[in-house]
C-alpha positions in Angstrom: -4.6 22.5 -30.1 -7.1 21.3 -32.7 -9.2 18.1 -32.0 -7.3 16.2 -34.7 -5.5 16.7 -38.0 -8.4 18.0 -40.0 -6.6 17.5 -43.3 -5.7 13.9 -42.8 -8.2 11.1 -43.3 -9.1 9.0 -40.3 -7.3 5.7 -40.5 -10.5 4.1 -39.1 -12.6 5.5 -42.0 -9.9 4.6 -44.5 -9.8 1.0 -43.1 -13.6 0.4 -43.1 -14.9 2.5 -46.0 -14.8 -0.6 -48.2 -17.7 -2.0 -46.2 -19.9 0.3 -48.2 -21.0 -1.2 -51.5 -18.8 -0.2 -54.4 -20.0 2.7 -56.5 -22.6 3.8 -53.9 -23.1 7.2 -52.4 -21.3 8.1 -49.1 -22.8 10.6 -46.7 -20.0 12.6 -45.0 -21.8 14.3 -42.1 -20.2 17.4 -40.5 -17.8 17.2 -43.5 -15.6 20.2 -42.6 -13.0 20.5 -45.3 -14.1 17.3 -47.0 -11.3 15.0 -46.2 -13.6 11.9 -46.1 -15.6 13.2 -49.1 -12.3 13.3 -51.0 -11.3 9.8 -49.8 -14.7 8.5 -50.9 -14.3 10.0 -54.4 -10.8 8.6 -54.7 -12.2 5.2 -54.0 -14.9 5.5 -56.7 -17.9 6.5 -54.5 -20.2 9.4 -55.1 -20.5 11.6 -52.0 -22.8 13.9 -50.2 -21.0 16.3 -47.9 -23.1 18.1 -45.2 -22.0 20.8 -42.9 -23.0 24.2 -41.6 -20.0 25.9 -43.2 -19.3 24.4 -46.6 -16.5 26.9 -47.5 -13.9 24.2 -47.2 -15.6 22.2 -49.9 -15.6 24.9 -52.6 -13.1 23.2 -54.8 -15.4 20.1 -55.0 -18.3 22.1 -56.5 -17.2 21.1 -60.1 -17.2 17.4 -59.3 -20.4 15.8 -60.6 -20.0 13.0 -58.1 -20.2 15.4 -55.1 -23.3 16.9 -53.6 -22.7 19.7 -51.1 -25.4 20.5 -48.6 -25.2 23.5 -46.3 -27.3 22.7 -43.3 -27.6 23.5 -39.6 -27.6 20.0 -38.2 -28.3 21.0 -34.7 -30.7 23.9 -35.1 -32.4 23.1 -38.4 -34.4 20.3 -39.8 -32.8 17.1 -41.1 -31.8 18.1 -44.6 -31.8 14.7 -46.3 -35.3 13.5 -45.8 -35.6 9.7 -46.0 -32.6 9.2 -48.2 -30.4 6.2 -47.7 -26.6 5.9 -48.3 -24.2 3.1 -49.1 -22.1 4.6 -46.3 -22.5 7.1 -43.5 -19.3 8.6 -42.2 -19.0 10.8 -39.1 -15.8 11.8 -37.4 -15.1 14.2 -34.5 -18.8 15.2 -34.3 -21.6 14.3 -31.8 -25.1 15.6 -31.7 -27.0 12.8 -30.0 -30.5 13.6 -31.4 -29.2 12.8 -34.9 -28.1 9.3 -34.0 -31.3 7.5 -34.9 -31.4 9.4 -38.2 -27.8 8.4 -39.0 -28.5 4.7 -38.4 -31.7 4.9 -40.4 -29.7 6.6 -43.3 -27.7 3.4 -43.8 -29.0 1.6 -46.9 -29.5 -2.1 -47.0 -26.0 -3.6 -47.4 -24.5 -0.2 -46.4 -22.2 0.8 -43.5 -22.0 3.3 -40.7 -18.4 4.4 -39.9 -18.4 6.6 -36.8 -15.5 7.9 -34.7 -15.5 10.6 -32.1 -14.3 11.6 -28.7 -15.4 9.7 -25.6 -15.5 10.1 -21.8 -11.9 10.3 -20.5 -10.8 12.7 -23.2 -11.0 15.5 -20.6 -7.5 14.4 -19.5 -6.1 15.2 -22.9 -7.8 18.4 -24.0 -10.9 19.5 -25.8 -13.6 18.5 -26.1 -14.2 18.3 -22.3 -18.0 19.0 -22.3 -19.9 15.7 -21.6 -22.4 16.7 -24.3 -19.6 16.1 -26.8 -18.2 12.9 -25.3 -19.6 9.4 -25.9 -20.3 7.3 -22.9 -18.9 3.8 -22.8 -20.8 1.6 -25.3 -22.9 4.4 -26.6 -22.2 3.7 -30.3 -23.0 0.0 -29.7 -26.3 1.0 -28.1 -27.1 3.2 -31.1 -26.9 0.4 -33.6 -28.1 -2.5 -31.4 -30.9 -4.4 -33.1 -30.5 -2.6 -36.4 -26.9 -2.8 -37.7 -24.3 -5.6 -37.3 -21.1 -4.5 -35.7 -18.0 -5.3 -37.8 -15.6 -3.5 -35.5 -15.7 -1.4 -32.3 -13.1 0.3 -30.2 -13.1 2.5 -27.2 -9.9 3.8 -25.6 -6.9 6.0 -25.7 -5.1 6.8 -28.9 -1.8 8.6 -29.4 -2.1 9.8 -32.9 -2.8 12.4 -34.3 -2.7 13.5 -30.7 -3.5 11.8 -27.4 -7.2 11.4 -27.0 -9.9 9.0 -25.9 -12.2 7.9 -28.7 -14.9 5.5 -29.5 -15.4 4.2 -33.0 -17.6 1.7 -34.8 -18.0 0.2 -38.2 -21.4 -1.5 -38.6 -23.4 -2.8 -41.5 -27.0 -3.3 -42.4 -27.1 -6.8 -43.6 -28.9 -7.2 -47.0 -31.9 -9.4 -47.1 -31.0 -12.5 -48.9 -27.3 -12.0 -48.3 -27.2 -14.8 -45.7 -29.0 -17.9 -46.7 -31.6 -18.9 -44.3 -31.7 -22.5 -43.1 -34.4 -24.6 -44.9 -37.2 -25.8 -42.8 
């Protein structure tokens, strides 16, 4: 049984993608077939789709608003340098050494939207390896002191199949977006 329906957008991503500034560029990390790249494009964002195997993105090559990057995220160097994005989207993927890079890739005013499997998923199927399962609060820890949490969940879901997931939507508050009290 596959991890999730890989052709359907994540309801979590669909719900929180609007936290990213309109018209900005979305990073779809471990993009697979590009379901979230397609969602971003449908909502007026440009998109950068990164994956080891970009074969499922071939039909997007003619879209001027889509950048496709073939990269080994676990064995190679970070392919995006110091670039920042209006939104960083990650689903059903976990490589802990990338977490600081992903948080750093969120531009001022931008959003991180992350959803993947968590401890407890072993009861429902793959993944079962602890290297691919988030510990309780791990996404909160990853953004603490850097991004502001808009939403967070950790627990069992029933659709698209029973699983235990952890998900976060967090934003990098723009300087000047919140008026400071006068002294």
